[in-house]
C-alpha positions as CSV (number, residue, x, y, z in Angstrom):
1,M,141.6,-189.2,41.1
2,M,138.9,-188.4,43.6
3,S,136.0,-191.2,44.0
4,L,132.5,-189.7,43.5
5,N,129.9,-189.8,46.4
6,V,127.1,-190.2,43.9
7,E,124.4,-190.4,46.4
8,K,125.9,-187.0,47.8
9,I,125.8,-185.5,44.6
10,R,122.0,-186.9,43.9
11,A,121.1,-184.9,46.9
12,E,121.9,-181.7,45.6
13,F,119.2,-182.1,42.6
14,P,115.8,-181.7,44.0
15,V,114.1,-182.7,40.8
16,L,115.5,-186.4,41.0
17,H,113.5,-187.0,44.0
18,Q,110.3,-187.6,42.6
19,E,108.1,-190.1,41.1
20,V,106.7,-190.5,37.7
21,N,103.9,-192.4,36.8
22,G,104.1,-194.2,40.3
23,K,107.7,-194.9,40.0
24,P,111.1,-193.3,41.0
25,L,112.2,-191.1,38.7
26,V,115.1,-192.3,36.1
27,Y,116.2,-189.5,34.0
28,F,118.3,-190.5,31.4
29,D,117.7,-187.5,28.8
30,N,120.9,-185.5,29.9
31,A,122.1,-184.8,26.3
32,A,119.0,-182.6,25.9
33,T,119.4,-180.7,29.0
34,T,121.0,-181.5,32.6
35,Q,119.4,-181.2,35.9
36,K,120.2,-178.3,38.1
37,P,121.8,-178.2,41.4
38,K,120.4,-176.5,44.5
39,S,123.1,-173.9,44.4
40,V,122.5,-172.8,40.8
41,I,118.4,-172.8,41.8
42,D,119.3,-170.7,45.0
43,A,121.5,-168.6,43.0
44,L,118.5,-167.7,40.8
45,G,116.2,-166.7,43.5
46,N,118.8,-164.6,45.6
47,Y,119.7,-162.6,42.6
48,Y,116.0,-161.3,42.4
49,K,115.6,-161.3,46.0
50,L,118.6,-159.1,46.7
51,D,120.5,-158.1,43.6
52,N,117.8,-157.4,40.8
53,S,119.2,-154.5,38.8
54,N,120.3,-153.9,35.2
55,I,124.3,-154.0,34.5
56,H,126.9,-151.9,33.4
57,R,124.9,-148.7,33.6
58,G,123.8,-148.1,37.3
59,A,125.8,-146.2,39.5
60,H,124.0,-147.6,42.6
61,T,124.9,-150.4,44.9
62,L,122.5,-153.2,43.4
63,A,123.7,-152.4,39.9
64,D,127.2,-152.5,40.8
65,R,126.6,-156.1,42.8
66,A,124.8,-157.5,39.9
67,T,127.4,-156.0,37.4
68,R,130.1,-157.7,39.5
69,Y,128.5,-161.0,39.8
70,F,127.6,-161.1,36.1
71,E,131.3,-160.3,35.2
72,D,132.6,-163.0,37.7
73,T,131.0,-165.7,35.3
74,R,132.8,-164.5,32.3
75,T,136.0,-164.6,34.3
76,A,135.1,-168.1,35.5
77,L,134.2,-169.2,31.9
78,K,137.4,-167.9,30.6
79,A,139.2,-170.2,33.0
80,F,137.1,-172.9,32.4
81,I,137.9,-173.2,28.4
82,N,141.2,-171.3,28.8
83,A,140.6,-168.6,26.8
84,K,143.3,-165.8,26.7
85,E,141.0,-163.2,28.1
86,D,137.5,-162.6,29.4
87,S,136.6,-160.3,26.5
88,E,136.6,-163.6,24.0
89,I,133.7,-164.8,26.0
90,I,130.3,-163.6,24.5
91,F,126.9,-164.3,26.6
92,T,124.0,-165.1,23.8
93,K,121.0,-167.4,24.4
94,G,122.5,-170.8,23.5
95,T,124.8,-173.0,21.1
96,T,122.2,-172.5,18.3
97,E,122.5,-168.5,18.6
98,S,126.3,-168.5,19.1
99,I,126.6,-170.7,15.6
100,N,124.1,-168.2,13.9
101,L,126.2,-164.9,15.1
102,V,129.4,-166.3,13.6
103,A,127.5,-167.4,10.3
104,S,125.8,-164.0,10.2
105,T,128.8,-161.9,11.3
106,F,132.2,-163.3,10.3
107,G,130.4,-165.5,7.4
108,R,128.9,-162.5,5.6
109,K,131.9,-160.2,5.7
110,F,134.2,-162.7,4.7
111,L,132.9,-165.4,2.4
112,K,132.2,-164.9,-1.1
113,Q,131.0,-167.0,-4.0
114,G,132.6,-170.2,-4.6
115,D,134.2,-170.5,-1.1
116,E,133.5,-173.7,0.7
117,I,132.0,-174.4,4.2
118,L,133.0,-177.9,5.4
119,I,130.4,-179.9,8.2
120,S,130.0,-183.5,8.9
121,T,127.0,-185.8,8.5
122,M,126.5,-186.0,12.0
123,E,125.9,-182.3,12.5
124,H,122.9,-181.0,14.8
125,H,120.4,-178.7,12.6
126,A,121.8,-175.9,14.6
127,N,125.2,-176.6,12.7
128,I,123.7,-177.1,9.5
129,V,120.9,-174.8,8.7
130,P,122.7,-171.5,9.3
131,W,125.7,-172.4,7.1
132,Q,123.2,-173.1,4.5
133,M,121.4,-169.8,4.7
134,L,125.0,-168.0,4.4
135,C,125.5,-170.3,1.3
136,E,122.2,-169.1,-0.6
137,E,123.0,-165.8,0.6
138,S,126.9,-165.5,-0.2
139,G,127.3,-168.1,-3.3
140,A,129.5,-170.4,-1.0
141,V,129.4,-174.1,-1.3
142,L,128.5,-176.2,1.5
143,K,130.2,-179.8,1.7
144,V,129.6,-182.6,4.1
145,I,132.2,-184.9,5.6
146,P,130.9,-188.5,5.3
147,I,131.0,-191.2,8.1
148,D,131.3,-194.9,8.3
149,E,129.0,-197.3,10.0
150,S,130.2,-197.1,13.2
151,G,129.3,-193.3,13.3
152,E,132.9,-192.0,13.0
153,I,134.4,-189.3,10.8
154,I,136.2,-191.2,7.6
155,F,139.2,-189.2,7.9
156,E,140.7,-189.6,4.7
157,E,137.5,-188.2,3.2
158,F,137.7,-185.3,5.1
159,E,141.0,-184.6,3.8
160,K,139.9,-184.9,0.4
161,L,137.4,-182.4,0.9
162,L,140.0,-180.0,2.4
163,S,141.4,-177.3,0.0
164,E,142.4,-173.7,-0.4
165,K,138.9,-172.8,-1.2
166,T,137.9,-174.0,2.4
167,K,137.2,-170.9,4.5
168,I,135.1,-172.5,7.3
169,L,135.2,-175.9,9.0
170,A,132.0,-176.3,11.5
171,I,132.3,-179.2,13.2
172,V,130.8,-181.1,16.2
173,H,133.1,-181.9,18.8
174,A,130.8,-184.8,20.4
175,S,127.6,-185.9,18.6
176,N,124.4,-185.4,20.5
177,A,122.6,-188.5,18.7
178,L,125.5,-191.0,18.6
179,G,127.8,-189.8,21.3
180,T,130.8,-190.2,18.8
181,I,133.8,-187.9,20.0
182,N,135.2,-186.5,16.8
183,P,139.1,-186.0,16.4
184,V,139.0,-182.4,16.5
185,K,142.6,-181.5,17.2
186,E,143.7,-183.2,14.2
187,M,140.8,-181.7,12.3
188,I,141.7,-178.1,13.3
189,Q,145.3,-178.7,12.3
190,A,144.4,-180.0,9.0
191,A,141.9,-177.1,8.1
192,K,144.5,-174.5,9.5
193,K,147.0,-175.8,6.8
194,Q,144.5,-174.6,4.4
195,G,144.0,-171.5,5.9
196,A,140.6,-172.1,7.0
197,K,138.8,-170.8,10.4
198,V,137.3,-173.5,12.7
199,L,133.9,-173.3,14.8
200,L,133.5,-176.0,17.3
201,D,130.3,-176.8,18.3
202,G,130.8,-177.9,22.1
203,A,127.3,-178.3,23.1
204,Q,127.8,-182.0,24.0
205,S,131.4,-181.8,24.7
206,T,131.7,-179.1,27.4
207,S,129.9,-181.1,30.3
208,H,132.1,-184.6,29.6
209,L,135.5,-183.3,28.1
210,H,138.3,-181.1,29.2
211,I,138.4,-178.3,26.5
212,D,141.2,-175.8,26.4
213,V,140.5,-173.4,23.3
214,Q,144.4,-172.3,23.4
215,E,145.8,-176.0,22.6
216,L,142.9,-177.1,20.2
217,D,143.7,-173.9,18.4
218,C,139.7,-173.3,17.2
219,D,138.4,-170.0,16.4
220,F,135.2,-170.4,17.7
221,L,133.6,-172.7,20.5
222,C,130.0,-172.8,21.0
223,F,128.1,-174.2,24.2
224,S,125.1,-173.9,26.1
225,A,124.5,-173.5,30.3
226,H,121.7,-175.9,30.4
227,K,123.6,-178.7,29.3
228,L,126.3,-177.5,32.3
229,F,123.8,-178.0,34.8
230,G,123.2,-174.2,34.1
231,P,120.1,-172.6,33.3
232,T,118.2,-172.7,30.1
233,G,118.1,-169.7,27.5
234,L,121.8,-169.2,28.1
235,G,125.0,-169.8,25.5
236,V,128.4,-169.0,25.4
237,L,130.4,-167.9,22.2
238,Y,134.2,-167.9,22.6
239,G,135.9,-166.4,19.7
240,K,139.6,-165.3,19.3
241,R,139.8,-161.4,19.8
242,E,141.3,-160.7,16.6
243,L,138.4,-162.2,14.7
244,L,135.7,-160.8,17.4
245,E,137.4,-157.3,16.6
246,V,137.0,-157.4,13.0
247,M,133.3,-159.1,12.8
248,P,130.2,-156.7,12.6
249,P,128.0,-156.3,15.3
250,Y,125.1,-159.1,15.4
251,Q,122.4,-157.0,16.9
252,G,122.0,-153.3,17.3
253,G,120.7,-151.0,20.3
254,G,121.7,-150.5,23.8
255,E,125.2,-151.7,25.1
256,M,126.8,-152.9,21.9
257,I,127.4,-148.7,21.4
258,K,129.9,-146.3,22.4
259,E,128.1,-143.2,21.1
260,V,124.5,-142.8,18.9
261,S,123.8,-139.8,16.7
262,F,121.5,-139.9,14.0
263,D,124.6,-139.2,11.8
264,K,126.9,-142.1,13.0
265,T,127.0,-144.9,15.6
266,T,130.6,-146.0,17.0
267,Y,130.2,-149.7,18.6
268,N,131.4,-150.8,21.8
269,E,134.5,-153.0,22.6
270,I,134.3,-156.8,22.7
271,P,132.5,-158.5,24.1
272,F,129.9,-155.9,24.5
273,K,130.0,-155.3,20.8
274,F,127.8,-158.6,20.5
275,E,125.7,-158.1,23.6
276,A,122.8,-155.8,22.6
277,G,120.1,-154.9,25.3
278,T,119.5,-156.2,28.5
279,P,121.3,-159.5,29.0
280,N,119.9,-162.6,30.9
281,I,121.6,-161.4,34.4
282,A,119.8,-164.0,36.8
283,D,120.8,-166.8,34.7
284,V,124.4,-165.4,33.9
285,I,125.2,-165.0,37.6
286,A,123.6,-168.5,38.2
287,F,125.9,-170.5,35.7
288,K,129.0,-169.7,37.7
289,K,127.7,-171.9,40.4
290,A,127.2,-174.7,37.9
291,I,130.6,-174.2,36.7
292,E,131.7,-174.3,40.5
293,F,129.8,-177.7,40.8
294,I,131.8,-179.1,37.8
295,N,135.2,-177.7,39.0
296,T,134.8,-179.2,42.6
297,L,134.0,-182.6,41.1
298,G,136.5,-182.5,38.6
299,K,136.1,-183.2,34.8
300,D,138.4,-186.3,35.0
301,A,136.2,-187.7,37.7
302,I,133.3,-187.0,35.8
303,K,134.0,-188.5,32.8
304,Q,135.5,-191.7,34.8
305,H,132.0,-192.0,36.2
306,E,130.2,-191.5,32.9
307,D,132.0,-193.8,31.1
308,A,131.8,-196.6,33.6
309,L,127.8,-196.1,33.2
310,L,128.2,-195.9,29.4
311,D,130.1,-199.3,29.5
312,Y,127.7,-201.0,31.8
313,A,124.7,-200.1,29.8
314,V,126.0,-201.0,26.5
315,N,127.2,-204.5,27.7
316,A,123.8,-204.9,29.4
317,L,121.7,-203.8,26.8
318,S,123.6,-205.7,24.1
319,E,122.5,-209.0,25.9
320,I,118.6,-208.1,24.7
321,K,117.2,-210.1,21.9
322,G,116.3,-207.0,19.3
323,F,118.8,-204.6,20.5
324,I,120.1,-202.6,17.6
325,P,122.8,-200.0,18.5
326,V,123.2,-197.3,16.4
327,G,126.5,-195.5,16.5
328,T,129.1,-197.8,17.9
329,A,132.3,-195.4,17.4
330,R,135.3,-196.3,19.6
331,D,135.5,-192.9,21.6
332,K,132.2,-191.7,22.6
333,V,130.7,-189.3,25.4
334,S,127.9,-191.3,27.8
335,V,125.1,-191.3,25.3
336,V,123.6,-194.8,23.7
337,S,121.4,-194.5,21.1
338,F,119.7,-197.8,19.9
339,N,116.3,-199.2,18.5
340,I,114.5,-202.3,19.5
341,N,113.9,-204.6,16.0
342,G,110.5,-203.8,14.8
343,M,109.6,-201.3,17.2
344,H,109.1,-197.4,16.5
345,P,111.4,-195.5,19.0
346,F,108.5,-193.1,20.1
347,D,106.4,-196.3,21.3
348,V,109.5,-197.5,23.6
349,G,109.9,-194.2,24.9
350,V,106.6,-194.0,25.9
351,M,106.6,-197.6,27.5
352,L,109.8,-196.4,29.2
353,D,108.3,-193.5,30.4
354,A,105.6,-195.6,32.1
355,N,108.3,-197.0,34.5
356,G,109.4,-193.5,35.2
357,I,112.5,-193.6,33.0
358,A,112.8,-190.5,31.0
359,V,114.8,-191.1,27.5
360,R,114.6,-188.9,24.4
361,T,113.0,-190.7,21.0
362,G,113.0,-189.3,17.6
363,H,115.8,-187.7,15.0
364,H,117.4,-185.8,17.7
365,C,117.5,-182.7,15.6
366,T,120.0,-184.9,12.9
367,Q,117.6,-185.6,10.1
368,P,120.4,-186.3,7.8
369,L,122.5,-188.4,10.0
370,M,119.5,-190.5,10.5
371,Q,118.7,-190.7,6.7
372,R,122.5,-192.0,6.5
373,F,121.6,-195.0,8.3
374,G,118.0,-195.5,7.3
375,L,116.5,-194.7,10.2
376,E,113.3,-192.5,11.2
377,G,114.9,-192.0,14.6
378,T,116.6,-193.9,18.1
379,V,116.0,-194.1,21.5
380,R,118.6,-192.4,23.1
381,A,119.9,-192.7,26.8
382,S,122.4,-190.3,27.9
383,F,124.1,-190.4,31.3
384,S,125.3,-187.8,33.8
385,V,127.7,-187.6,37.3
386,Y,124.3,-188.0,39.3
387,N,123.1,-191.2,37.4
388,T,123.7,-195.0,38.8
389,Q,124.0,-198.5,37.7
390,T,120.9,-199.2,39.6
391,E,119.2,-196.7,37.1
392,I,120.5,-198.6,34.4
393,D,119.5,-201.9,35.7
394,Q,116.2,-200.3,36.0
395,M,116.0,-199.2,32.2
396,V,117.5,-202.6,31.4
397,S,114.7,-204.5,33.1
398,S,112.1,-202.4,31.4
399,V,113.7,-202.8,28.0
400,I,113.5,-206.5,28.2
401,K,110.0,-206.5,28.9
402,I,109.3,-204.2,26.0
403,A,111.5,-206.4,23.6
404,K,109.3,-209.5,24.7
405,I,106.2,-207.7,23.7
406,K,107.4,-207.5,20.3
407,N,108.8,-210.9,20.2
408,K,105.5,-212.7,21.2
């Protein structure tokens, strides 16, 4: 496995080289969004400077170039998650829209009263609310898989909830709030035995873990470019061809049609059936540079570095009086969620920001999960490939001072 030159990597990220509140920026909010390398930033500018044109419809050179670059990203993503074909890659505006697309099309067509949808206690709101809306409309029933005190799925309880009534398992691969990596391969296999379809929320996992959709045998995978060093406002929905073909369109308009008359409209083939209107062309093109950045470093090397940072941070923070970890699963991505005894997480976040350290505070769009632990929220530090142990030392030093303020 290659050894990463972190300083060389950091040089690729302009945003990291600044001061915040008079201190060098320490960016530990990567679970919310990752920063962008120069290659991605340059690709955005180059599209608008050189290739700006609508795609798929023009006969001129700029349109041809933009179309080619746009579709090159689809091909790169197919390889990135090992889909069978390019057409199984649908561009959306984010993980949230990808999940809503499946709930609104597959769900509305195939779910009926009494059918059951399974989710877990640790889901992001984006993997709760669309299914609640579908249940209200269809009469289906939403069931929730419990978790234990460490933040892990209670697998035996999951198996008890599964039945022939289960039509969809919608499960997060890695928790944004706790870092827990769920045993999704085993969960997918168990759900398939009952005939259920499986949607995997990969918003957090795709930046940390090797993902092979054919090996996992998930029916849908949803993720976002901005958590993969790519632009915001861009997401991906992977779906098996046989399912995408029988799902009705999500939106109507240009691109998603073959022919339109006032009497009847015939819809386009996948993936275009689900990509109505002018897409987010520049961001799609730039996203390919983010995928290339990840592939050049290697997922295994990235994960090894991030795991080392996580272990280092947890060990150092655990020595602090008043430190309370939240989510202590055995298998985690590089997220440490915690509280300081007696302090509101927002206050801790503000004090860390005063020292140039960016963390996330609050419920992390997982209010039911926070209720499970009896918490209003947590402080969340999340690490990426460009972070260092020196930065963790800076955070730990600040947390020690913050904890002392409380303990006085």
